[in-house]
C-alpha positions in Angstrom: 0.0 0.0 0.0 1.2 3.5 -0.5 -0.6 6.4 1.2 1.1 9.8 0.8 3.4 10.9 3.5 1.9 12.9 6.3 3.9 14.7 8.9 3.1 15.5 12.5 0.4 18.1 12.7 -1.2 17.6 9.3 -4.7 16.2 9.1 -6.0 12.9 7.7 -9.2 14.6 6.5 -10.6 18.2 6.1 -11.2 20.3 9.1 -14.9 20.2 10.1 -16.9 21.2 13.2 -15.8 19.4 16.4 -18.8 17.1 16.5 -18.0 15.7 13.1 -14.4 14.9 13.9 -12.6 12.0 15.6 -9.3 13.3 16.9 -6.4 10.8 16.8 -2.8 11.0 18.0 -0.9 8.2 16.3 2.6 6.8 16.1 4.1 7.1 12.6 4.3 3.3 12.3 0.5 3.1 12.2 0.0 6.0 9.9 -0.6 3.9 6.7 -3.5 1.9 8.3 -5.2 5.0 9.7 -5.1 6.8 6.4 -6.3 3.7 4.6 -9.4 3.5 6.8 -10.2 7.2 6.8 -12.7 7.2 3.9 -14.2 3.9 5.0 -14.9 5.1 8.5 -16.3 8.4 7.3 -18.8 6.6 5.0 -19.9 4.4 7.9 -20.1 7.0 10.6 -20.2 10.4 8.9 -17.2 11.4 11.0 -13.8 12.6 9.7 -10.6 11.3 11.1 -8.4 14.2 12.1 -5.1 12.6 12.8 -1.6 13.8 13.9 1.2 11.4 13.2 4.7 11.4 14.7 7.2 9.9 17.1 5.7 8.1 20.1 7.4 10.6 22.5 5.9 13.5 20.6 2.5 12.0 20.7 2.7 11.5 24.5 3.8 15.1 24.9 0.9 16.3 22.7 -1.7 14.3 24.7 -0.4 15.5 28.1 -0.1 19.0 26.8 -3.8 19.1 26.2 -4.2 18.3 22.5 -7.7 17.2 21.5 -7.6 13.4 21.3 -10.2 10.7 21.3 -8.0 7.8 20.2 -4.3 7.3 21.1 -2.3 4.8 19.0 1.2 4.3 20.3 3.5 1.5 21.5 2.0 -1.0 24.0 4.6 0.1 26.5 3.6 3.7 26.2 -0.1 2.7 26.5 0.9 1.1 29.8 2.5 4.3 31.0 -0.4 6.6 29.9 -2.9 4.2 31.4 -1.1 4.2 34.8 -1.2 8.0 34.6 -5.0 7.9 34.1 -4.8 9.3 30.6 -6.4 6.3 28.8 -9.4 4.1 29.4 -7.9 0.7 30.3 -11.0 -1.2 29.2 -10.6 0.1 25.6 -7.1 -0.9 24.7 -6.6 -3.1 21.7 -3.3 -4.4 20.2 -2.9 -4.0 16.4 0.0 -6.4 15.9 3.8 -6.0 16.1 6.1 -4.2 13.7 9.7 -4.9 13.1 12.4 -2.3 12.5 14.1 -2.5 9.1 16.6 -0.9 6.7 15.7 0.9 3.5 17.5 2.0 0.3 16.5 4.3 -2.5 14.3 2.7 -5.1 16.1 1.6 -8.2 19.5 1.3 -6.5 21.1 -2.0 -5.4 19.6 -3.3 -2.2 22.3 -3.7 0.5 22.7 -6.9 2.4 21.7 -6.2 6.0 21.0 -9.8 7.0 23.8 -10.2 9.5 25.6 -7.8 11.9 28.7 -7.9 9.8 26.7 -7.2 6.6 24.8 -4.4 8.3 28.0 -2.8 9.5 29.6 -3.0 6.1 26.4 -1.4 4.5 26.4 1.4 7.0 30.1 2.2 6.5 29.7 2.2 2.8 26.6 4.4 2.8 26.9 8.1 1.7 24.3 9.1 4.2 22.2 7.4 6.9 18.6 8.5 7.5 16.6 7.6 10.7 14.1 9.3 13.0 14.6 11.3 16.2 17.1 9.3 18.4 15.5 10.7 21.5 11.7 10.5 21.0 11.1 8.0 18.1 10.9 4.3 18.8 13.0 3.2 15.8 15.4 6.2 16.2 16.2 5.4 19.8 16.9 1.8 18.9 18.9 2.4 15.8 21.2 4.9 17.6 22.0 2.1 20.0 22.6 -0.3 17.1 25.2 2.1 15.7 26.9 2.1 19.1 26.8 -1.7 19.5 28.3 -2.0 16.0 31.1 0.3 17.1 30.6 2.7 14.2 28.7 5.6 15.8 31.6 8.0 15.6 32.7 6.8 12.2 29.4 7.6 10.6 28.4 10.6 12.7 28.9 13.1 10.0 26.7 11.1 7.6 23.7 10.7 10.0 20.6 12.6 9.0 17.9 12.7 11.7 14.3 13.9 11.3 11.3 14.1 13.7 9.7 10.9 12.6 10.1 7.9 10.3 7.8 9.2 7.5 9.9 12.3 7.1 13.1 10.4 7.3 12.0 8.1 4.5 10.8 11.0 2.4 14.1 12.7 2.7 15.9 9.4 2.0 14.0 9.1 -1.3 15.3 12.6 -2.2 18.9 11.9 -1.1 21.9 11.3 -3.2 23.0 7.9 -4.5 24.2 5.4 -1.9 22.1 6.7 1.0 20.3 4.2 3.3 17.9 4.5 6.2 16.2 2.8 9.1 12.7 3.0 10.6 9.7 0.8 11.3 8.9 -1.6 8.4 5.4 -0.2 8.1 6.8 3.2 7.4 9.2 1.9 4.8 6.5 0.0 2.9 4.1 3.0 2.4 6.9 5.5 1.6 7.3 6.2 -2.1 10.7 6.2 -3.7 12.4 3.7 -1.3 12.7 -0.1 -1.0 12.8 -2.4 2.0 16.3 -4.0 2.3 15.2 -6.2 5.2 14.6 -6.3 8.9 17.4 -5.7 11.2 19.5 -8.8 12.0 18.2 -11.0 14.8 20.9 -9.7 17.1 19.5 -6.2 16.8 15.8 -7.0 16.2 13.2 -4.6 17.5 9.6 -5.9 17.2 7.2 -3.3 18.6 3.6 -4.0 19.5 1.3 -1.0 18.7 -1.9 -0.5 20.7 -4.9 1.8 20.4 -7.0 3.1 23.3 -9.7 5.6 24.0 -8.4 8.6 26.0 -9.9 9.6 29.3 -10.6 13.1 27.8 -12.3 11.8 24.7 -15.1 14.0 23.3 -16.4 11.1 21.2 -15.8 7.9 23.3 -18.4 5.7 21.6 -17.1 6.6 18.1 -13.5 6.2 19.3 -14.3 2.7 20.4 -16.0 1.9 17.1 -12.9 3.1 15.2 -10.6 1.0 17.4 -12.8 -2.0 16.8 -12.3 -1.5 13.0 -8.6 -0.7 13.3 -7.7 -3.7 15.5 -10.5 -6.1 14.4 -10.5 -9.2 12.1 -11.8 -7.4 9.1 -8.7 -5.3 8.8 -6.2 -8.1 9.7 -5.2 -8.7 6.1 -4.7 -5.0 5.5 -2.5 -4.7 8.5 -0.4 -7.8 7.5 0.0 -6.3 4.0 1.2 -3.1 5.6 3.9 -4.8 7.7 2.2 -5.9 10.9 2.9 -9.3 12.3 0.7 -11.5 14.5 1.6 -14.3 16.9 
C-alpha cells in the first residue's frame, strides 16, 4: 500500500466542526493503516478522522499537553505508561500487531545486504548518508542509535547521519537523497513511503519488534465513536490489510 506521506500536525481529513471529527494522536508506524481507513470510517459514521502522526514521545507530549484526542495509538509500553497516569481508558485498549524495524534503500538502487551484523556494519560504513528518525523520541530512532553504538561505528558515521522528527519524514528525505544513502525505521513506514525499497529487517541480534496498541483517551469527546474506530482498526476485518502493511501476529 502507498498512502502519501503525512507529517506531525497535518490532518487525515478536512477540518470540520468538532462534533464531526474524531481526533487521533498516532505513532508514525500506524499512519498507513489509519489513512487507509479514513474514507471507510467516514462513510460508515459520517465522521472525519483528524489525525496527527509522529514519534511516540511527541504523541505523548501532545496528549499530556492538552491536544484534543479521542484515540491514542502508540506502543503498547507507552499505553501502559499513559494508562497508569490515568490518561487512557484501560478497558478500551486493543493491540494491532507487532512491527519490526528495518533498513531501506533508495528505489532503483542495489539493495544492500543487512541480514547479519557484519553485513549491516559494512552497508552502513559504505553508505553516503544514513537517515533515521529522532534518536530521543522515536521508537526506531532510539533503537537504531543504540545499534550504531553496538556495532562500534557511531563515531565513524556521525557526519553522515541525518535525523528527522519521525520515520515518515526520514524516509521521504531518503527518497530525495543522493545515490548510496540508506535508512532505518519501522517496516510499516518503509512500505508505504514512495521512492524507497525495503532492504530487510534488522539482523536478529539487533531485532526490535514493537507492538502497537490503540486506546480511548480519558478526555475523549467522542468515546463511543472512538471505540468503534478501534474495533475496526484492530479487528479481524482489517487483519489482512495490517499484514500487507507490515504488521505481524503471533
